[in-house]
Every structure is written in C-alpha cells, then in structure tokens.
GUPA-638413 format. One line per 8 residues: number of its first residue (from 1); their letters; for each residue y negated, z, x negated of C-alpha. Coordinates in steps of 0.001 Angstrom, whole numbers, plus 524288, in hexadecimal, padded with zeros to 5 digits. Each point is the difference from the previous one (the first is absolute). Layout:
! GUPA-638413
NUM	a	Y Z X  ...
! end
This chain:
! GUPA-638413
1	xxxxxxxx	7FFEB 8000E 7FFD4  7F65C 80425 7F4F4  8028E 7F1B0 7F981  7FDB2 7FA33 80DAA  7F13E 804C3 800DB  7FCE5 8013B 7F117  8047D 7F546 7F9D8  8023C 7F7FD 80AF3
9	xxxxxxxx	7F31E 801D5 808C2  7F6C6 7F49A 7FA0C  80C89 7F6D8 7FECB  8029E 8005B 80D9B  7F11E 801E2 803B2  80531 80821 809FE  7F687 80543 80CE6  7FF4C 80EA0 8002D
17	xxxxxxxx	7FB49 80483 80B61  80774 80D14 801BD  7F44B 80772 7FE57  7F28F 7FF1C 7FA19  8034D 80980 7F607  804B2 7F57D 7F82B  7F38A 7FA75 7FCCE  7FC63 7FFAE 7F0F4
25	xxxxxxxx	7F391 80510 7FB6F  7F54D 7F5CF 7FDA6  7FA5D 7FBF2 7F2DF  7F4C3 808FD 80279  808BB 80BD2 802CF  80804 7FC47 7F36D  7F3A6 800A5 7F693  7F9A7 80C8C 8065B
33	xxxxxxxx	80EAB 80643 7FDDB  8006E 7FB73 7F2DE  7F374 804BF 7FCBE  803A9 80CE0 80575  80B78 7FFE1 7F7D7  7F79F 7FE75 7F433  7F825 80C38 8031C  8025D 80E94 7FE1A
41	xxxxxxxx	80829 8079A 80CD6  7FC15 80C01 80650  8083A 80CBF 8036E  7F954 80541 80B4C  80609 7FBE4 80E68  7F268 7FAC9 802A8  7F923 7FE7F 7F336  80294 7F11F 7FD9A
49	xxxxxxxx	7F194 7F817 80228  8076E 7F437 8053B  806AE 8086E 80AF4  7F4ED 807FB 8040A  7F7BF 7F240 8017E  80B9F 7FC46 808AD  80087 80B89 806C3  7F11D 7FFF9 80235
57	xxxxxxxx	7FF10 7F1C1 80475  80BE9 80097 80818  7FA29 80BDB 80794  7F3FE 7F960 80374  8068C 7F340 8035C  808C6 80732 809F9  7F425 80A30 80447  80439 80B85 7FBCF
65	xxxxxxxx	7FC44 80B1E 7F474  80A79 7FDD7 7F7CC  80CBE 7FA03 7FC26  80B54 80271 7F7D0  80983 7F6E9 7F882  80E14 80002 80279  80C06 7F9EB 7FB17  803E3 7F9A3 80D9D
73	xxxxxxxx	7FB52 80022 80ED9  80BBA 80659 80480  7FBA9 80C0D 7F74F  7F198 7FDED 804A5  80509 800CC 80F97  808C5 80B1C 7FCA2  7F4EE 808D0 7F8F2  7F76E 7FC45 80AF6
81	xxxxxxxx	809BA 80737 809D3  801C9 80B1C 7F802  7F112 800FE 8000D  7FF33 7FE35 80F2C  80B2C 808CF 804EB  8075A 80AF3 7FFE4  80FCF 800E9 7FF62  803A6 7FF4E 80E0F
89	xxxxxxxx	7F71E 7F73A 804F2  802C4 7F343 80732  7F635 7F306 7F9FC  7FF55 7F60E 80991  7FF69 7F0BF 7FDC2  8015A 7F29B 8061D  80EBF 7FA3A 8007A  80701 7FCAA 7F25B
97	xxxxxxxx	7F4EB 803B7 7F71C  80325 8009F 7F350  7FFE3 80F8B 7FF1C  80C7B 7FFE8 80712  806E9 7F1B5 7FCB0  7FE61 7FF68 7F18B  7FC4A 80DDF 7F8EF  80CCB 805DE 8007E
105	xxxxxxxx	7FCF0 80AF9 808A9  7F646 8052E 7F6DA  7F62D 805E1 80A72  80E7E 809E5 804E3  80424 8038A 7F1B6  7F216 80158 7F9C4  7F6D3 805A0 80B02  80A46 804C8 808F9
113	xxxxxxxx	7F97F 7F668 80B85  806A4 7F8F8 808FB  7FA21 7F280 80324  7FF42 7FB39 80D96  7FF8E 7F208 8046F  7F48B 7FEA7 80B64  80555 7F7CA 80AFD  7F88B 7F21E 8010A
121	xxxxxxxx	7FDB4 7F512 7F91C  7FEB2 7FCDB 7F02E  7F645 8000B 7FA0C  7F8E8 80AE5 8073D  80414 805DF 80F12  7F519 8015A 808AA  7F521 80BBC 7FE9D  8063B 80633 80C81
129	xxxxxxxx	80C78 80181 7F932  7FB13 80763 7F5D2  7F788 80848 8080D  80BD4 80335 805B2  80634 80480 7F39D  7F4A6 80640 7FD19  7FF90 80827 80C42  80DAE 804BC 7FD93
137	xxxxxxxx	7FF64 80E7A 7FC1A  80970 806BA 7F588  80582 80D01 802DE  80B84 808C8 7FCA2  8094A 7F72C 80150  7F8D2 7F1D8 80028  7FAA8 7FC01 7F381  7F0F6 7FD19 7FE04
145	xxxxxxxx	7FBE6 7F027 7FFA5  7F6E8 80258 7F3FA  7FD90 7F341 7FB0C  7FDF8 7F138 8037C  80514 7F4F4 7F672  7FCAA 7F2E6 801D1  80381 7F392 7F715  7F5C0 7F406 7FC95
153	xxxxxxxx	80639 7F7C3 7FEF9  80BC2 80368 807E0  80B9A 7F7CC 7F7BF  80A66 80155 80AE3  7F604 7F992 80905  7FEE0 7F394 7F6E7  7F34C 80561 7F7D1  7F8C7 80343 80E32
161	xxxxxxxx	7F19A 804D7 7FF15  7FB5C 80C5D 8057E  7F094 7FCCC 80230  7F4C1 80AA6 7FCCF  7FDAB 8016B 80C40  80DFF 8047B 80326  80155 80969 7F3E5  7F0E3 80760 80329
169	xxxxxxxx	8049E 8011B 80DF3  80CBA 80739 7FC23  7F98F 807D1 7F59F  7F6FA 804F6 8098A  80BC5 802C4 80A06  806AA 808FC 7F418  7F5A2 805DF 7FCC0  7FA94 80517 80BAC
177	xxxxxxxx	80F0C 80454 801B3  800C7 808E1 7F2BD  8087F 7F32B 7FC5C  7FF57 7F8B3 7F18F  800C6 7F26A 7FC82  8065C 7F9D2 7F616  7FFCF 7EF42 7FE88  80AE3 7FBE6 7F781
185	xxxxxxxx	7F7B5 7F453 7FAD2  8084A 7FA0C 7F68A  7FBAB 7F29F 80383  7F2CD 80395 805A9  7F8F8 7F590 7F923  80788 7F64E 80709  7FBA9 805C0 80C8F  7F066 7FFFB 7FB82
193	xxxxxxxx	80122 7F1FC 7FD72  805DC 7FC68 80B90  7F55A 8088F 8084E  7F5E9 7FC55 7F6E7  7F9AE 80EB3 7FE4B  80074 80805 7F2C1  80B42 8086D 7FD6C  7F91C 80C00 802FF
201	xxxxxxxx	7FE16 7FC74 80E64  80F16 80009 800EE  80112 80CD6 7F769  7F5B3 8085D 801E9  80240 808C6 80C3F  80C34 8034A 7FB0F  8047E 80BB1 7F93E  807CE 7F95A 7F607
209	xxxxxxxx	801B9 7F1EF 7FD88  80A80 7FB94 7F44D  7FE3E 7F101 7FB15  809FE 7F914 7F7BD  7FB84 7F81C 7F31A  80BAE 7F93C 7FD49  8016D 7F842 80D83  7F5DE 7F8DE 805D2
217	xxxxxxxx	7F72C 803A9 7F369  80911 7FC48 7F6F6  7FEDB 809ED 7F66A  80D51 803B5 7F780  80193 80CAF 806AC  7F8FE 80BBE 805E6  7F9BE 8053B 80B25  7F3A8 806E8 804D1
225	xxxxxxxx	7FEDB 80B45 80AC4  7F0FA 8023E 8041A  7FBE1 80C8C 808B5  7F50A 809B4 7FDCC  7FE39 80841 7F2EB  806D8 80A97 80503  80BE7 7F8F4 80310  801B5 7F7AE 7F4EC
233	xxxxxxxx	7FE24 80D68 7F6A2  80B4D 80493 80833  80756 7F27B 7FE49  7FEBD 8017F 7F14F  8087F 80B4C 80179  80A95 7FA24 808CE  80056 7F377 7F79F  80427 807A2 7F466
241	xxxxxxxx	80A10 8070A 80835  8069D 7F4BE 80314  7FED2 7F845 7F1BA  7F4FD 7F771 80239  7F753 80575 7F578  8025A 7F4C0 7F66C  7F945 7FF7D 7F453  7F957 7F7D5 7FA02
249	xxxxxxxx	7F9D3 7F8C3 80B10  7F81D 7F5F3 7F961  806B1 7F43A 8001E  80367 80322 80D6E  7F191 8029B 8031D  7FB9D 7F351 7F866  8089B 7F658 80838  7FB96 80803 80E0F
257	xxxxxxxx	7F1EA 7FE07 7FD6B  801DB 7F118 7FE95  807CE 800A7 80B36  7F710 8063A 80A6E  7F3F6 7F8D2 7F8EA  806CC 7F3DA 80639  8059F 806A8 80D86  7F963 7F4EE 8085E
265	xxxxxxxx	80932 7F525 7FA8B  80B60 80647 8076D  7F965 7F6F0 808E6  807AE 7F30B 7FAF5  80DB0 80635 8020C  7FBCF 8023E 80F55  7FC7F 7F269 7FF82  80BC8 7FB68 7F92E
273	xxxxxxxx	8088C 808D4 80AA4  7FB35 7F8A8 80ACB  802BF 7F368 7F960  80DD2 80322 7FE25  8020D 80576 80D0F  7FB5A 7F3A9 80635  809E4 7F8B4 7F84E  80ABE 809C3 802BB
281	xxxxxxxx	7FC78 7FEA1 80F0D  80320 7F1FE 80054  80DE2 801B5 7FD5E  80BA4 80095 8097D  80514 80E95 80071  7F5DC 805DA 7FA40  7F358 805F3 805E7  7F433 8094F 7F8EE
289	xxxxxxxx	7F803 80B0B 8044D  7F2B1 7FA6A 7FD14  7FBEE 805E2 7F432  7F30F 8073B 7FFB8  800CB 8034C 7F00B  80980 7FB6E 7F5F6  80FA6 80545 805C6  80683 7F5F9 807EF
297	xxxxxxxx	80989 804FE 807DF  8098A 7F490 8043D  80863 80256 80C53  80C8C 7F8BB 8007E  8051E 7F94B 80B6D  80B84 7F88C 7FC10  80EA5 80341 803F4  807F7 80567 7F641
305	xxxxxxxx	7F4F5 8019D 7F583  7FCF5 80D13 7FAFD  7F584 80499 7F6F0  80A56 802A7 7F54D  804E8 7F19A 802DA  7F233 7FC94 7FF4A  7FAD4 804EB 7F4E9  80C51 7FC84 7F893
313	xxxxxxxx	7FD8E 7F1D8 80455  7F10A 801F8 7FACE  8047A 803B6 7F342  808CE 7F495 7FDDA  7F423 7F789 8025C  7F709 80725 7F68E  7FA27 80A1C 8088B  8013B 80F63 801BA
321	xxxxxxxx	7FD6B 80548 80BFB  8027B 80ECD 80581  80975 8029A 80D0C  7F742 80812 8093C  807B0 8036C 80BD6  80A31 7FA2F 8071D  7F938 7F2AB 80433  7F542 7FF2B 7F500
329	xxxxxxxx	7FD00 7FD8B 7F22E  7F384 80477 7F927  7F8B8 7F78E 7F63C  7F1EC 804A3 7F95C  7F7DC 7F812 7FA9E  7F6D0 80540 7F24D  7F78D 7FA21 7F4C4  80B0F 7F76F 7F91F
337	xxxxxxxx	80518 7F90A 80C5C  7F7EC 7F2C3 80102  7FFEB 7F4EE 808B0  80A1E 7FB31 7FA0F  809E9 80B5C 8008C  7FC01 80123 80EBF  804EC 7F1D7 7FFD6  80BFC 8023E 7FA7B
345	xxxxxxxx	80309 80C8D 8092E  7FE12 7F6CB 80A5C  808C0 7F521 7FC6A  80A52 809B0 7FA25  8000D 80728 80F91  80144 7F363 80506  80C4A 7FBF4 7F65D  80628 80EAD 80194
353	xxx	80028 7FBBA 80F50  80861 7F4FF 7FF38  80EA2 801E8 80208
! end
C-alpha cells in the first residue's frame, strides 16, 4: 500500500478526493517553513513569536479575544467541551455532527458528557427545536443540557453552510437560557466565502470556535481554538494535559500564517465542487447533493452498486473517493484538484458505472 501511494502516486496521476487534509503546502508555505527552521526555537508553550502572531491574527479573524494553536481540530473540539461543560452534562447538536460520528466518543471519555442529536434537518434544526431543548430542566434524575454545538460547514450534509443570522440567533437563544455555544468550524472559511461574509460574522457569537488549518486552508497540519482570554488560559492547561503542548511550534505556525492570509482562495474549491457535481449529475445511476462548499456527496441509484464497490471501481480508474453511508460516497475538493483533475474524476465515474 505504501509503495502505491508513495512511489506510484505521481506515475498513476491519481486524483485523490478522499479529504482536503491531503493538500500539500504552497511554495509560500514551504519558504516560510524553511525560514522558520533556520531560526532559533522556543521552549515556552506560548513563547514562539510566529505562534503568537498566528494566535492573534486568528482571534481577530474570528472575532474573539484570543486563540490557541492545537495539533488537530478534534483536540480543539474536545478541549472546548471540557471548558464549557461539567461531567454528566448533555451537549445537543444537529444530526450526524462530527463530534459524534468521527471523534471516537471522546466527549464521553474525556469530558464525561453525552452528546445527543436533535430532531430535524442537517445542518441546523429549526430554532423551535433548540428552544425546546433549552427549556428542558435537569434534576436529580435527568442530566442538564449545558451546551449547544454546531458544525459549519456540516460534513455529513455535504458541506452545508449555517449562515450568520442563524448562528447569531442560536447563540442568543443559548445565552438567554444559560447555555454555551461551540462551533466546530473545521471548514468555516468555505462557509465564509460561500456566504460572502467575514469569518468573524460566522464565529463571533459563539463561546468557542475551532478551525482546521490543514483542511480547506491547506497548511501541513494544525488547528486553532478561539474564545475569550479566560477560556484560552484554561484551554492551555487542558491542551497540555491531553498531550497537545508540542514544541517547537515555529515551523507549523509559519505555514499556518501563510494559510490564513490566503483564506479567501478557498472559493476556488467551492467552484470546482459545483463543476464536479454538475458533471456527475449527468450520469445515469448517480445524483449529487448540490454542494454549497467544497464537499460533493454522491448518492448511488444503481441496483447492485454499493459505495465500496463504486469506490473500488473509481480507484481502478485513477480516482480515490470515500464511502459515506449505505448509498453514497464523498468527494472533497482542495487546492491541488484543478480543472483537469475534476474532468478526470467525471470521466472515471462514467467508466466506473459501466457493466
């Protein structure tokens, strides 16, 4: 397997659409990392000047007082819950949120909380549904709902966007009922360009918001958690307890600074996702959830064709995709997936549907 992906990747000209975490750093990121690697390193957990600049710029971009660098967005999400909840609490979230589907039950294991799906549609049930949850009172036998959590964009809903007005309304409802709001904003920048708003408009009303640096932004790794000064001071302790206090940080922060400076470029991924969706929609046996951002969810309507089988067929035709449920697969666009790669993916899908 390693030989295929390491040595055969370029030869086979594989189009890998399994995730945007696969994006390689830009020339500007590589140059910035090389410069950081040639300079002195720092011992303190918040001492490196590049890390401090990254945290300050991210906080400003997201409309919060402070931000902290994390190794992964999953860790940032889990620390947010540790900050906002007490053991035994309930966190409520829209159906199929990443906190439940893809984080190994970490909220229960680490924070001692239960995460419940609310009834309703992805990416956001109606405000009435949230209000009903907010009105539920804990007692000696029934746990307390302390926190609302949303995902913007919503992965399982095909990268669907939650707009600024809806986010603000939900935050106001939460705070009026003594609840907290966390935003898993791993792909928040795709939402911002889709809505044509500043990221802060989507993030500033929440108590905590996480972003990924290595998904839509394309940095090699890392994530951020933005919140108040007081919460980030506590987050620094929790990050270290969970093993996230890595050092040195200069190389990671150098690439991330280039990534966030170029956040508007993710609009290209959104456009190419629409191009891919339009092409796939023309094929008999497939339909596509109209993409709002860079995720294309393809629904299979061909007897006998399973997601695993379709992904295997695609791989034989030089395209890698991800099974994403009983009747669908996922394809994700990112910087290196250019127009020619989109066309190849459409051609591969057509070939993969043949008997």
